[in-house]
C-alpha positions in Angstrom: 0.0 0.0 -0.3 2.0 2.9 -1.4 1.7 6.2 1.3 1.6 9.8 1.0 2.4 12.3 2.6 0.7 15.5 3.1 2.7 18.3 4.5 -0.8 21.2 3.7 -2.2 23.4 7.2 -5.0 23.9 5.9 -7.9 21.2 7.8 -10.7 21.8 5.3 -8.2 20.3 1.8 -6.2 17.8 4.2 -9.9 16.6 5.6 -10.9 15.6 2.5 -7.5 14.6 0.2 -7.4 12.3 3.6 -10.5 10.9 3.2 -10.2 10.7 -1.1 -6.6 8.9 -1.0 -7.7 6.3 1.8 -10.5 5.6 0.1 -8.5 5.1 -3.1 -5.8 2.5 -1.5 -3.1 5.0 -0.3 -2.1 5.2 3.6 -2.3 8.8 4.5 0.2 10.5 6.8 -0.7 14.2 7.5 1.8 17.0 8.7 0.6 20.9 9.4 4.0 22.5 8.7 7.6 22.4 7.0 9.6 21.4 10.0 6.8 18.0 10.8 7.3 17.3 7.0 10.8 17.2 6.7 10.6 15.2 9.9 8.0 12.7 8.6 9.8 13.0 5.0 13.0 11.1 7.3 11.2 8.8 9.8 8.4 7.7 7.7 9.7 7.3 4.7 6.6 8.0 2.4 6.6 7.4 -1.5 4.7 10.9 -1.7 4.8 14.2 -1.0 1.7 16.6 -1.0 3.6 19.8 -0.6 1.3 22.7 -0.3 3.3 26.6 -0.6 2.2 28.8 1.0 3.2 27.2 4.8 3.3 28.8 8.3 7.1 29.6 9.0 9.0 27.6 6.5 7.2 27.6 3.0 7.0 24.9 0.4 9.8 26.4 -1.6 12.2 26.2 0.6 10.9 22.9 2.0 11.4 20.9 -0.8 14.5 22.4 -1.0 15.6 20.8 2.0 14.0 17.4 1.1 16.1 17.6 -1.4 18.8 18.0 0.9 18.7 13.9 2.0 15.8 12.7 -0.4 14.3 11.5 -3.7 11.4 11.2 -3.0 8.5 12.2 -5.5 7.0 15.6 -4.5 4.1 17.0 -6.2 3.8 20.9 -5.0 -0.2 22.1 -4.4 -0.9 25.6 -4.5 -3.7 28.3 -5.0 0.1 29.8 -7.0 -1.1 29.8 -11.0 1.5 31.9 -12.4 3.2 29.3 -14.6 6.8 30.8 -12.9 5.9 29.5 -10.2 5.6 25.7 -11.8 9.0 26.2 -13.2 10.0 27.9 -9.6 8.8 24.8 -8.6 9.8 22.4 -11.0 13.2 23.6 -10.1 13.6 23.1 -7.2 13.7 19.6 -7.6 9.3 18.7 -7.6 8.2 16.4 -9.7 4.8 17.8 -10.3 2.7 21.1 -9.8 -0.9 21.1 -9.0 -2.7 23.9 -9.1 -5.3 25.0 -6.4 -8.4 23.6 -6.9 -8.8 20.3 -8.7 -10.7 17.9 -9.5 -10.3 14.8 -7.2 -9.5 12.3 -10.2 -7.0 15.4 -11.4 -4.9 14.7 -7.9 -5.3 10.5 -7.8 -4.1 10.5 -11.7 -1.3 12.6 -10.8 -0.4 10.4 -8.2 -0.5 7.6 -10.0 2.1 8.1 -12.9 4.2 9.5 -10.8 4.4 6.2 -9.2 4.5 4.5 -11.9 7.8 6.5 -13.1 8.9 5.2 -10.1 8.1 1.7 -10.5 9.7 2.3 -14.3 13.1 3.4 -12.9 13.6 0.9 -10.1 12.9 -2.1 -12.6 15.9 -0.2 -15.0 19.2 -2.4 -13.3 19.7 0.4 -10.2 22.5 -0.7 -9.5 24.5 -0.2 -12.5 27.0 2.6 -13.6 27.2 3.8 -16.9 30.1 5.4 -18.2 30.6 6.9 -21.4 34.3 9.1 -22.6 34.7 10.9 -19.3 31.3 10.5 -17.7 30.1 8.6 -15.7 27.0 8.3 -13.7 26.2 6.1 -10.2 23.0 5.1 -10.5 22.4 3.7 -7.2 23.7 6.6 -5.5 21.9 8.8 -7.9 25.8 10.3 -8.8 26.9 12.0 -11.3 30.7 12.2 -12.8 33.2 14.1 -14.5 36.4 12.2 -14.7 36.6 12.2 -10.8 34.7 15.0 -10.1 31.2 15.3 -8.4 28.8 17.3 -10.8 26.2 19.4 -8.5 23.0 18.6 -10.3 19.8 19.7 -10.0 17.0 17.5 -9.6 15.8 17.4 -13.0 19.6 18.1 -14.6 20.1 14.1 -13.1 16.9 12.5 -14.5 17.4 14.2 -17.8 21.7 13.6 -18.1 20.7 9.7 -16.8 17.5 9.1 -19.2 19.7 10.9 -22.3 22.7 8.2 -20.8 20.5 4.7 -20.5 19.6 6.2 -24.5 23.4 6.9 -26.0 23.8 6.7 -29.8 19.9 7.5 -29.7 18.2 10.3 -30.7 15.6 11.1 -27.7 12.6 13.9 -29.4 11.5 16.3 -27.2 7.8 14.8 -27.1 9.6 11.2 -24.9 12.3 14.0 -23.4 9.3 16.0 -21.8 7.2 12.5 -21.6 9.8 11.0 -19.6 10.8 13.7 -17.1 8.4 16.5 -17.0 5.1 14.3 -17.4 3.1 14.1 -20.5 0.8 17.1 -18.9 3.5 19.6 -18.4 1.7 22.8 -19.8 4.7 24.8 -19.3 7.2 26.5 -21.5 8.9 24.0 -24.1 12.2 26.2 -23.5 12.7 24.7 -19.9 14.8 21.5 -22.3 16.4 23.3 -23.2 17.5 25.7 -21.0 18.6 21.9 -18.5 20.4 21.1 -22.0 22.1 24.4 -21.9 22.7 23.9 -17.8 24.6 20.6 -17.8 26.8 20.9 -21.5 27.9 24.2 -19.2 29.3 21.6 -16.4 29.9 18.1 -18.4 31.4 19.8 -22.0 34.5 20.8 -22.3 33.6 23.5 -24.7 29.9 23.9 -24.5 29.5 25.8 -27.9 30.3 22.4 -29.5 29.1 19.7 -27.3 30.6 16.5 -27.7 28.5 14.2 -25.3 24.8 16.2 -25.8 23.9 16.6 -29.4 21.3 18.9 -31.1 19.6 17.0 -33.8 17.8 19.7 -35.5 13.9 19.4 -35.6 13.4 16.2 -33.6 15.4 16.5 -29.8 18.7 15.1 -28.7 21.2 12.8 -28.5 24.0 11.3 -26.3 27.4 10.6 -27.7 27.5 6.1 -27.5 30.2 5.0 -26.2 33.1 4.9 -29.5 32.3 8.3 -30.3 33.2 10.1 -26.7 37.2 9.6 -26.0 
């Protein structure tokens, strides 16, 4: 039975959400502030976190950052803030998804189940293996990336994107495939966020980002990571 942790101080919302989720077969935990939410992530190890932004003392942005310091648990941010910049900010801080209040109950359930399916798919991909292409190395079990002997400081989405590209090295991944796997099929944000993440990755792994050796652009299609024989 998957466990969902709700971090939200609005009991008018958390009560109905608990009832809805339990009726769908989830175990539910509720934390009324950021500090309690962080303790619950550490102690209870939930499968999914539903994180409100407007929290007392420590807001959802800060809580998301703190969770990402020690856990890769999937995070769905919930907020009445509907601005596109707020959505992008949440994803850049490490959230996996973002829902704007008010949302339909079945929409919430669909997002949770979609994330759980992606986690199961990731787990099935030989999590103890390591990938080495040229001087770039991924430790999939530890979720760490290296260039040579230097560990790379990657944002959550940067790591996810690099991992996906390297696991399909030599093959072209379309923009649609990348968005579906990294941001979800329901992503409605600025599609340029993919190009921004590619630029950030190139700055970290390429010797010359303006002439990339590893992450190659396939014009009008998408991107590919160089195959093992291409990278030196």
